[in-house]
N, C-alpha and C positions, 0 to 999 in steps of 0.2 A: 405690621404687628405693633401694637401699642405697648409701651413699657411703663411700669410703675416705679415710683421711687419711694424709698423708705427713709424716714427722718429719725435720727437718734439725737435727742436733746441731752446734752451733758449737764447743763446747769440752767434750768429755767423754771419759773413758776408762773402760774396764771396771774398772780398779783405780785408785783415787785414792791416790797415794803419800803425801801429807801433809795434815794438817788444814788446813781453810780454803780448799779448792778451790771453784771455782764451776762449775756445770753450767748451760748455757743452750742454747736452740735455738728454732726456729720450726716451728710446726705448720701445714701447708698442706693444702688439699683436693687430692687426687691428680689430679683431672681439670682443675681450673681454675688450680691453683697459687696460689689466694687464701689468705691467712692465715685461720685459724680462731680467731675470738674466743671467749673464755669457755670454752675447753676446760679440763677438770680434769686437772692433771698431778700424778702421784703418784710419788715416788721412795722405794722401800722397801728397807731393808737386810735384814731378816729378819722372821719372824713374831712375834718377841718385842719388837721396838722400834717406836715410833710412826713412821709414814711422814712424809716431808716432802711437803706438798701446796701447790700454788699454782694460779692460774688464768691462762690465756694472755691477753695484751693484745688490743686491737682488731685488731692485725696478726698475731696468732698467736705472739708472742714470749713466752718464759718464762725465768726464771732462778732458780736455787737458789744462795745464797751460803753460805760457811762449811760446806761439806759434810764431815763427818768421813770418815776413811779407811774403805775397805771396798768390797765388791762390792754392787751395787744392781740392782734391777729397776725399770724405768721403765714406768709405765702411763698411758695417755692415754685419756680418755673425753670424748665430746661428743654432745649430742643430735643425732640424725639420721645418726650414723655408726656403723658396726659394727666389731667387732674385726678 
């Protein structure tokens, strides 16, 4: 059985107007609303720059600090969950 995850972004915008913004959120199982621990969270600007990568906490929380200006793609992966 495939599980889905739900992402709640606490403070993010599609366009980050100034350098030094933070992006944070909580990743939860869609059916149980439990936080998903150790999910890989990747924040990518474009194909030529290195992505920002972190792992969610035991309660599913993640944060990226000092994010430069730009438009980003957020990708979350976790064992046992599908896209």
